KEMIRO-912354 format. One record per atom (N, C-alpha, C, CB): residue in one letter; x, y, z. Coordinates in steps of 0.02 Angstrom, whole numbers, plus 50000, padded with zeros to 5 digits. Atoms other than C-alpha are relative to their C-alpha. Glycine has a CB too. Layout:
<rs>
aXYZ/...
</rs>
This chain:
<rs>
x500105008049978/x506985032847604/x499264996549971/x499974999650095/x500555002550019/x505905021147526/x499454996450036/x500164997049962/x500635003249948/x504215011247601/x500304995050030/x499294996849964/x499655005549961/x505294996247634/x500365002350051/x500434996249962/x499434997649953/x506755005647732/x499485002350048/x500605006349971/x500484997349945/x505295015147824/x499704993050039/x499315005149961/x500325005449957/x504434999047878/x500524996150037/x499574995249958/x499405002649964/x506164991247926/x500275002550058/x500485000049964/x499874995749948/x506515005748025/x499675000550051/x500045004949985/x500484999249939/x504945004948123/x499994993550023/x499245002849986/x499875007049969/x505104986948155/x500474999050036/x500064995549961/x499584999549946/x506764989448229/x499795003250060/x500535002749982/x500144994849949/x506155003548332/x499534995150063/x499515007349958/x500605003449962/x504624992348392/x500414993950049/x499354996249936/x499555004849963/x505834977548434/x500395001850061/x500474997749956/x499524995849950/x506994989248539/x499465000850067/x500285008849961/x500324997149936/x505484994148648/x499814993950042/x499335004849984/x500135005749949/x505114983648800/x499214998949977/x500155002450094/x500735002350019/x503384974348786/x499575003050045/x499864992250001/x500254995549961/x502064982548856/x499624994850059/x499535005349956/x500225004649948/x501294975149017/x499364997349967/x499885003450074/x500635002750009/x499794963648993/x499515001350053/x500054993449990/x500624999449946/x498284968549086/x499854993150031/x499285002749962/x500075007549960/x497734954449206/x499285002250022/x500664997650076/x500484998949970/x496034950449274/x500115000050081/x499574995849975/x499864997749916/x495894956349453/x499474995450048/x499785009750015/x500515003249955/x494344944549514/x500304995750059/x499544995549957/x499885005249961/x495354931249602/x500345006450064/x500564993049959/x499784995849962/x496284946149695/x499515003950044/x500355003549965/x500654996949955/x494664955249736/x499814995550048/x499325001549959/x500235004049945/x494214939849828/x500514998050049/x499694994449975/x499655000549941/x495754938849925/x499975005050048/x500604999049988/x500124994749966/x495584955949981/x499625001550043/x499925003149974/x500585001149948/x493904952850046/x500134996150051/x499424997349975/x499825005649937/x494504938350140/x500535001250044/x500194993249974/x499494996049978/x495984948650198/x499665002650084/x500145006849937/x500244997549946/x495294951550383/x500465004050052/x499724994950027/x499604998449956/x496784952350488/x500744997649974/x499764997350064/x499335000950012/x498624950850473/x500655003150032/x500035001349943/x499294996749964/x500444953350558/x500584996549950/x500134997250097/x499335002650036/x502234951750502/x500415006349999/x499894996849920/x499374994650010/x503794961650452/x499835004449943/x500764996449983/x499954996050060/x503914977150337/x500555003750001/x499465004249988/x499434996650024/x505334986550252/x499625006149961/x500514995049952/x500324995950050/x504995002650200/x500365006349984/x499335001850022/x499594995350034/x505705014650082/x499635006449997/x500214997749932/x500344995050011/x505435032050112/x500195005449939/x499995002650059/x499824995250046/x505265047649991/x500825002049986/x499635005850024/x499164997250008/x507215052450028/x500434994549995/x500325004550065/x499535005450021/x507755035849993/x500164995550075/x500765003849963/x499775002749948/x508075031150180/x499514994050003/x500055004850060/x500495006949989/x507465012750242/x499824998950079/x500444992349972/x500185001649918/x506585008350411/x499704994449998/x499525005050040/x500205006849998/x506034990850457/x499425000050056/x500634995150016/x500425001849957/x504864983650577/x499424995650016/x499895003750007/x500425005550007/x503384974850621/x499275004249989/x500064994650069/x500664996050018/x501414979050562/x499664995050041/x499725001049915/x500555003949985/x499814973150627/x499335003449969/x499964999150078/x500584998350024/x498184974050524/x499284996150019/x500134999849935/x500665001349965/x496364973250581/x499485004049949/x499985003150087/x500524996350047/x494954977150453/x499285001450050/x499824994349924/x499754995650051/x494044988450448/x500455006550032/x499355002549958/x499764994249979/x495015003650465/x500774999950045/x499415002850038/x499495000349945/x496534998150581/x500674996349975/x499684996050063/x499355004450008/x498424995750560/x500635002250045/x500245000349923/x499554997149935/x499924998050675/x500654997649963/x499864996050092/x499395000450020/x501715001150623/x500455001650052/x500085003649946/x499574999249941/x503034998350757/x500764999449964/x499834993750062/x499324999750034/x504775004950693/x500594996450043/x500205007949989/x499455003749943/x506334995250753/x500375006750007/x500584992349969/x499624993750001/x507215012350725/x499635007549982/x500544998749949/x499874998349931/x507005026650805/x499534996350051/x499925007450009/x500275003549953/x506385017650961/x499465004450012/x500434998150055/x500494995849990/x504635024150994/x499565001649944/x500245005250023/x500324997450054/x504185027850817/x499394995049982/x500525001049944/x500545003550020/x502485021150769/x499435002749961/x499784997550050/x500564998150032/x501055023850660/x499474996050012/x500105000449936/x500635004449992/x499235018750708/x499565003049970/x499754998650065/x500674995750021/x497665020450619/x499434995550036/x499855000749905/x500405002549960/x496165017950721/x499374998049975/x499955003850046/x500695001150037/x494685016750590/x499925006749977/x499344997350046/x500274992750016/x494495035950590/x500665004049986/x499545003850067/x499444995450006/x496145044750618/x500634994149982/x500125005150079/x499375002949993/x498035040250587/x500515004850039/x500254998349929/x499694996549939/x499055045050740/x500854998149977/x499694996350088/x499285002450014/x501095046850696/x500255002150066/x500425003449931/x499625000349946/x502165043550835/x500825002149993/x499914993250022/x499344998550001/x503795052350832/x500475002250063/x500015004549956/x499844999349927/x504905049950979/x500535008349992/x500524991250034/x499544993149996/x506035067250917/x499455005750020/x500415002349917/x500504995249994/x504445076950922/x499735001950069/x499484997849961/x500144999549935/x503855085751080/x499244999150008/x500255006450026/x500555002049997/x502185080951037/x499714992650005/x499835002649958/x500005007349981/x501435063351096/x499844998049923/x499384997350065/x500075003450069/x500735061450912/x499785005149951/x499474993950001/x500494996450063/x500075070150757/x499394997149972/x500375000849939/x500495002850022/x498465065550685/x499785003549951/x499594998850040/x500184999450068/x497805064850510/x499364996949997/x500494997049951/x500605003250010/x496065058750440/x500174993649967/x499525004249960/x499785005250036/x496325041150388/x499615000649920/x499824993150045/x500475000350074/x494955044050240/x500445004049952/x499145004150005/x499654996650036/x496205056050165/x500604997849973/x500085004450026/x499505004050013/x497445042950136/x499974995649957/x500154997550043/x500135005650035/x497635031050011/x500074993350033/x500405000149947/x500115006049967/x497925017450134/x499354999150030/x500474999250047/x500865001649975/x496145018650194/x499644995349942/x499475008550004/x500215005350062/x495815009650021/x500124992150023/x500545001549925/x499845006749988/x496744993750089/x499664998450062/x500744998750003/x500235000649931/x495894994850259/x499264998749996/x500165006550044/x500685000150009/x494214996050189/x499534994050013/x499925001849941/x500435006949989/x492954982950244/x499524998149943/x499535000550067/x500275001550066/x491934984750086/x500295001049933/x499495002949997/x499624998550050/x493404987249967/x499724993049933/x500885000050033/x499975004250057/x492844979649792/x500335003849943/x499304997449982/x499564998350048/x494074981449638/x499555001949946/x500484994649984/x500464998850046/x492474982449539/x499565006549990/x499644995450008/x500264993249973/x491984999049615/x500145005849939/x500435002150077/x499954995150068/x491845014049462/x500615003850028/x499235005749978/x499434994449989/x493385023249460/x500544998650052/x499685006850024/x499455002449948/x494415014449593/x500574996949968/x499744994750051/x499395005450039/x495555003149485/x500225003949942/x499694991749967/x499694997150055/x496745012949370/x500314995449950/x500485004350023/x499765006250055/x497464998949296/x500354994550038/x500585002849937/x499725006749953/x498264981449348/x500424997049936/x499284993450038/x499355006350051/x499864970749256/x500384997650036/x500575002849942/x499575004849962/x500954958749278/x500715004949992/x500024991249961/x499264997349990/x502684965249348/x500454995350017/x500075005050052/x499615006349974/x503894950849348/x499494994850030/x500555002250059/x500365006149961/x503204937649470/x499455004950043/x500624994550059/x500514996649961/x501954951249544/x499515002149958/x500255005550039/x500704997650028/x500294957349486/x499845007250040/x499344993850018/x500214992249987/x500114977649511/x499355001549985/x500385004849961/x500744995850019/x498484984849547/x500105007250028/x499224996350041/x499924994349981/x498535003949545/x499155002550018/x500435003849944/x500714996849958/x497015011249646/x500035008250025/x499874995250080/x500144992949967/x496285028949684/x499324999150037/x499955006449942/x500615000849963/x494945032449812/x499555005049944/x500075002850091/x500494996250036/x493565039549684/x499655005650036/x499514995549978/x500254995349942/x492965049549836/x500545006749993/x500064995650084/x499454995350014/x494575060049837/x500644997149962/x500225002950065/x499505002450057/x495535056549676/x500635002850013/x499795002149928/x499404995950004/x496715070349708/x500504998450065/x499775008049999/x499605000549952/x497415063549873/x500584995549993/x499654998550049/x499395006150017/x498595050549796/x499654995149987/x500544997650056/x500175006650039/x498645033849725/x500434994950040/x500205000349914/x499695006849968/x499155016449784/x500124994349951/x499524997050056/x499855005850053/x499885003549685/x500204994350060/x500745002249933/x500075006249956/x499584985149780/x500314996249960/x499314997350020/x499595006450038/x500764971449719/x499864993250039/x500905001450001/x500155006349979/x500314953849739/x500234993949974/x499444999649998/x499625005950019/x501174937749723/x499344996449968/x500434995850067/x500525003750036/x500184926349600/x499804992950039/x500274998549925/x500065008349975/x500294907549672/x500285000550061/x500414993849955/x500744998249993/x499554907849797/x499835008750005/x499744996250072/x500114992049983/x498794926249803/x500235001450068/x499215002449995/x499874998249933/x499544935949937/x500265008349986/x500624994450038/x499804994950000/x499854953749968/x500885001150021/x499525002850038/x499414999849994/x501714957549944/x500475006250013/x500124997349955/x499774994349971/x501994976149951/x499565005849970/x500775000849988/x500484994050030/x501174992549917/x500435005850005/x499265001650041/x499574992350016/x501835010349851/x499445005149997/x500475000549916/x500594993749999/x500825026449901/x500415005449975/x499635002350082/x499674993850033/x501145041549794/x499425006150026/x500094999049902/x500394994349961/x500415057649888/x499945005049944/x500425003450071/x500084994550056/x499695072549785/x500685003649999/x499355005650017/x499324995050023/x501405082949809/x500554994749962/x500455004150082/x499605003850038/x502215066749721/x500534996450042/x500295004149951/x499635005649945/x503065058549886/x499804993849988/x499855001050078/x500205006650022/x503145040049854/x500414997350068/x500254997249912/x499915004449942/x503275028350004/x499784992449977/x499535002950066/x500055006950011/x503505010349984/x500034994850050/x500444998749961/x500025005049957/x503074995550095/x499984993949982/x499585000650034/x500075007850031/x503664977850063/x499924996250069/x500764996749950/x500155003649942/x503004963450171/x500344994249996/x499324998950010/x499645006950014/x503834948150236/x499774997650067/x500894999949985/x500145003249952/x503414935450358/x499285001150033/x500505000950038/x500824998949988/x501464938450338/x499744994650024/x499575001649940/x500445003349986/x500284929850430/x499285002150010/x500234997850042/x500664998350022/x498404930650388/x499674997050063/x499744996849923/x500495002849961/x496804926750501/x500244999750079/x499834993049969/x499735000449914/x497744930750672/x499495005350046/x500985003550009/x500304997349969/x496854936350805/x500295006550043/x499784995450025/x499624994649977/x497354955550863/x499685002650068/x500035005649946/x500254996549941/x497004965251029/x499655007149972/x500645001250055/x500234994550012/x495954980450988/x500455005650027/x499375000050024/x499444994149959/x497184990751104/x500575001149965/x500294997950075/x499414997250050/x498414990050968/x499895006249967/x500144995349943/x500244994650046/x497475001950868/x499725007650038/x499364996449956/x500144994249963/x497055013951012/x500535005750010/x499824997750061/x499564994750001/x497915030750982/x500075002150070/x499785005549956/x500094996149930/x497315038651141/x500324995350056/x499135001650018/x499775003649959/x497885023651240/x500784999249998/x499664994549992/x499494998450018/x499535024851166/x500235004950030/x500015000549950/x499714993849978/x499755041551205/x500104999550079/x499525006449979/x499985000049935/x499275039251386/x500554997050029/x499494997650024/x499535004949974/x500585024451404/x500655004849981/x499974991749962/x499544996749997/x501885037851335/x500215006150040/x500025000649955/x499884994749962/x501535052451445/x500364998450057/x499445003250015/
</rs>
């Protein structure tokens, strides 16, 4: 094969490959995240096994989020700023608890989140009409990573996907989101919820 044939073959391969995602400036997204103090809305969760769950969510920084699942009735996940309480109505236990700081979700809920923090952002690129920002907690990088996806105009958090250390991926898509809402602290009180369910 002569040199011209090799160049033509390489060009054909290059044209057949999808265009690489273009990096984006995350400055405006950083400003948006710093200003996101509270929110509520609906969510659609895709679990690692492919099953779908829906419900309502409530978010209040720092560190607090509540997911109320439509089914099974009584299923909830509550982060109170320190722990994550998982309420499973099929379980004999009122809730299972995990340290919030050991989950990638803690990044979204941080009061002082800055995308310029060294080691935090692994990449940012356009994905259709969304901008994907991949982050990892530099303090516990082995605990998993999170891809936050934002609508560009106006900037708004649209979804996130968390991949844990064993490779389990959970995606949460947000709809009907309202920001700047006033939320009762009791929504994020794990002990109060446990007492109510006893």
